N, C-alpha and C positions, 0 to 999 in steps of 0.2 A: 113841942119840937126841940126844945132845949136838950132833952135827953138824947135825941138822935144826933145832934151836933156834938155833944160830949162823947158819945160812943164812937162816932167817926174819927174824931181826933185821937182818942185813947187807943183805938184799934191801929191807927196808922203809927202812933208812937211805939206801940208794942211790936209791930211788924218791923220797923226800922231797928229797934233794939235787938230783935231776934236775928236780924241779918247783918248787924254791924261788924261781926267778926269774920265775915266772908270776904274773900279776895274778889277782884273783878273777874278773874277767870271762873270762879265758882258762881258768881252772880249771872254770868253769861252762858254757863254750861246748860245744854239741853240734854238731860239724862235720857237713856233709852226708855221708850214707852211714853215719853212726854212730848208735847208739841211746842212748848215754850220754856222760858227760863225765869229765874227770880227777878232779874232786872226788867224784863218785858212785863211781868205781872204788876210790878210797882208802877211802871209808866202807864200800863193799861188802866189801873185803878184811878190814876190821876186824870186821865182822859175821860174815862167813863163818867166820873162824877160831874165833869164839865158838860158832857153831852146830855146826861139825864136832867141836870138842873138848869143850866144856862141855855143850851141850844134848844131844848124842847120848850123853853119859855120864850123863845124868839130873841134871845140876847146873844151877844158875842161871847164866845168862850175865852177864857183867860189863859189858854195855852195856844201854841202855834198850830196852824193848819197842817204843817209838816208832822208835828207830834201826833195830831189826831189821825192823820193818814197812816202813820207807822204803828199806832198802838190801839186803834179802835177795835171793836168786836169784829172778828173774822180775819184779823191779821195774825201774823206770826213773826218772830224775830227774823229780820232780814239783814242784820249786820251786828257787829259787836258794839256794845255801848261802852264808851270810854269812861275813865274815872271822872273826867271833867263833866261829861254829859250826865253821868249818874248823880253827881253832886247837885247839878241844876234840877234834875228830876226830884231828888229827895227834898230840896228846898221847896219846890212847888207842892210836893206831896203833903208837907206839913203846913204850908202857908195857905193853900187854897181852901181847906175846910174852915179856917178862920174867916176868910173873905166871904165864903158862902153864908156863914152865920151872920156876918155883918150886913151883907146885901139882903138877906132874908129879913132881918130886923128893920132895915131901911124901907122895905116894902117894894123893892124893884121888880119882883116876880109877879107881874100883873096878869099875864096870859100863860097858857100851857097847852101845847099841842098833844092831844091824846096819843099814847104810844102803847102798843102791845109788845111786851117783852118776850124773849125766847122761851120763857117758862109759863107763857100764857097768862100773864098778869097785866091788866090794863092800867096804865098810869094816866090820871086825869088832872093832876095838880102838882104844884111844886112840892107840896107835902108828900104826895105819893112818890115823887122822884127822889126826895131825900130818904124816905123810909126804904124804898127799894134799893137805893144805893147802899144802905147799911147792910142789907141782905147780901148784895153782890160783893161787898168788901169781905164779908165773912166767908163766902165761898172761896175767894182768892187767897184769903189768909190760910185756909185749909190746904189749898194747892201749894202755896209757898212752903208751909210746914212740911209737906210731903217732899217737895223738891230739895229742901235742906238735907234730908236723909240720904239723898243720892248724889250730892255734889261734893 
């Protein structure tokens, strides 16, 4: 599992490095043909990792219910994210993978509620959740790289 934790953190660091030169206007822009923006995607990744790993394990998520409601699967940007809000999201984006690894190594993930993903993959364990999350992060990295071209 260590490799998956390493990939998660390295992908997130790369994503933030790739977007660090963008203004808040660019981060919030929804280009024609897209349903969301870069800031939403980064917040969505933060939330999804929590849902796939903590919520499906029957544990409390480490992000707010409001954040989950605004950025979970099936949502779209409903307001402009401020610089202050984005700084908080970025901090969580980098801190929560470290906490996930720490919690995994502590053995807190005792149960897992089976979940069938939108791509028809059934997750049965925390390991499945972590591995699928890596796949999900890669998809959104690709989306963000496309969005950068249009903002």
